[in-house]
C-alpha positions, 0 to 999 in steps of 0.5 A: 412357172419359172421351171417351166420357161427354163424348161423350154428354153432348154428344150425348144429347138427341133423341129423347127425351120430357121424362120421359127429359131430366129423367133425363138431367139428373140423370145429367150432373153425376153423371157430371162428379164419379164418371164413367161407370160411376159414375154409371150405376150410381148411377142407373139409365137408362130403357129408353128413355135406355138405346137411346139410351146404346147407341144413342150408344156404338155409333155413336161407337167404329164411327167410331173402328173404321173409321178404324182398320181403314182404316189397316190395310187400306191398310198403313199401321198395324199392330196391336200384338196382330198383332205380339205374337201371332207370339211366342205359343202357339197351342194346337189348342184355339184361343188364347183372347182375351177383351175387354170391347170392342165394337170388332172389332179382336180380329178384325182383329188375328188375321186380320193374324197369319194366324190364324182369328177364331172368334167362335162366330158362323156366317154373313156376313149374319144369322149365327148364334150357333152355337158348334159349327159355327162351331168345325168351319169351322176343320177342316181335316183329319180322320184315323182311327187305329183306334179314335181319330178326329182333328180337325186345325183351323186356328190360331186364336183363341177370341174371348170378348166378354161385354159384345157386339160393334159386328156384332151386332144384334137381328132380331126376338128373334133375336141374329144378326152381320152385319158392316155398319152398320144404321141402324134396327138395335138393336146388342147392346152392354151399356153401363156401368151396374148394367143390365150385370148383368142383360144380361149374363144374355140371349143372346147375351152369356150364351153369351160370358161362360160361354165366358169364364168357362170359359177362365179356369178352365181357363187356366194362365197370365193376360196381361192387356192395359188390363183395369181388373178392374171388371166382376164377371161374369168378376171371380168367376173371375178373381179367385179364379185369381189368388189361387190362384197362377196366374202372371199380366201386366198391361201398362197405361198405367194401372193402375185402383185394382183392379188395382194392389190385385190386383198389390200383393196376389199374389206371383204378379202382375207388372204394367208401368204408365207411370211419372214420376219427378223428371221422368224418363218410365218403366215401373213394375214391380211384381214379388213385391208389389214396386214399382221404377222403370224408367227410359227405357223404356215397357215397359207398351206391348206394342210396346216390350215385344216388343222389349225382351223378347221380341225382345232 
């Protein structure tokens, strides 16, 4: 988020009128002191400024995504999630994955793991949001044993993206999915700030948000990878579920204050994060509301977690 804030401060400006430039000039100093999300929470950007922020954000993340996907395609890189999926159960209803990121690296990771990526969109060009058709596209067989009909699905991940995706565009007044880059089209991504709560109740964000909250309610346990617990769209369902006792594991380079508070308030929450103590690098483990230091191991990193815990 800090790198994105720096990029926005250096880039935003071209094409804006005097009033929007003035509004942005008042926001920039707040970004320096309170961070991007804090600044945009404090000052609601104008419509033109919000579009500029969304456009620059989408372009920056798309370029970084392109670099990573190129490495995956060339076989010089394996995404950590791909490796992790080999150790996870895949229910017939689909493995739910909720991500607030805009990039498509989750989709890449699950396909590299040999399972389907169900994004609830159907079609390669201007794909339509249709959860039922998307689900049925993974059906591989149907058996009938009176009086029951059973559908057999390819193992798949059900991917919920309540903040949008780089391949979601607005075509006329209809949200569509297209994997390529469109230069003069509006990407459907919700950038930080107060407006994300308003925009989150528009299509397709509302459908993905509702589905994400549904799978959160149905989950028996949670695994969080780098999530900061800063999104009210999800917290209304996540927080009660965690406080209700569902087993929870968090892996993060650095826990946010909200995530740390949750780990220290609930005995069912275990966290692993990067920590340095007396010059020694390792992992800070929080379990049963108690913290301890594990020197020499980066257990918060998914690859190290797999090496030390899942493939000992």
